[in-house]
C-alpha positions in Angstrom: 0.0 0.2 -0.2 2.7 2.3 1.1 5.8 0.7 0.3 8.1 3.8 1.6 6.5 3.5 5.1 7.5 -0.3 5.7 9.6 -0.8 8.4 12.5 1.2 8.6 14.9 3.3 10.9 12.4 6.3 9.8 9.0 5.0 9.6 8.2 6.3 13.4 9.9 9.6 12.7 7.4 9.7 9.3 4.2 8.5 11.5 5.1 11.3 14.2 5.5 13.8 11.6 2.1 13.2 10.2 0.3 12.9 13.4 2.2 16.4 14.4 1.0 18.5 11.4 -2.6 17.2 11.5 -2.7 18.3 14.7 -0.9 21.6 14.2 -3.4 22.1 11.3 -6.3 21.9 13.1 -4.9 24.2 15.7 -3.5 26.9 13.4 -6.9 26.4 11.3 -9.3 26.6 14.3 -7.5 29.9 15.9 -6.9 31.7 12.5 -10.9 31.2 12.1 -11.6 32.5 15.6 -9.1 35.8 15.6 -10.3 36.8 12.0 -14.4 35.9 12.8 -14.9 39.8 13.9 -14.2 40.7 9.8 -17.3 39.3 7.6 -14.9 39.1 4.6 -11.9 38.0 6.5 -14.2 35.0 8.3 -15.7 33.8 5.0 -11.8 33.5 3.4 -10.6 32.0 6.5 -13.7 29.7 7.1 -12.4 28.1 3.8 -9.2 27.7 4.7 -10.1 26.2 7.7 -12.1 23.7 5.6 -9.4 23.0 3.2 -6.7 22.9 6.2 -9.0 20.3 8.0 -9.5 18.2 4.7 -5.4 18.4 5.1 -5.1 17.5 8.4 -7.4 14.6 8.0 -5.7 13.1 5.4 -2.4 13.2 7.1 -4.3 11.6 10.3 -6.0 8.6 8.4 -2.4 8.2 6.6 -1.0 8.0 10.4 -3.6 5.5 11.1 -4.0 3.0 8.5 -0.1 2.9 9.2 -0.7 2.4 12.8 -3.3 -0.5 12.6 -2.4 -2.2 9.2 -0.6 -5.3 9.9 1.5 -4.7 7.0 3.4 -2.1 9.0 3.5 -3.5 12.0 
């Protein structure tokens, strides 16, 4: 499925980076949307950005989850 993530010295580092970036994207997107919510136009643009960032974070989180539970990568 993801041959580059099979057991290697860097597989845990790649997994940690994916999980960390997913959490960071959620946090930054949420804070930015909350901080600029007073300006309607900025809020509209930031809301779109927030959903894009959440999609990216969800994709990275799913990749990390698949890697954690898939028997091929244990």
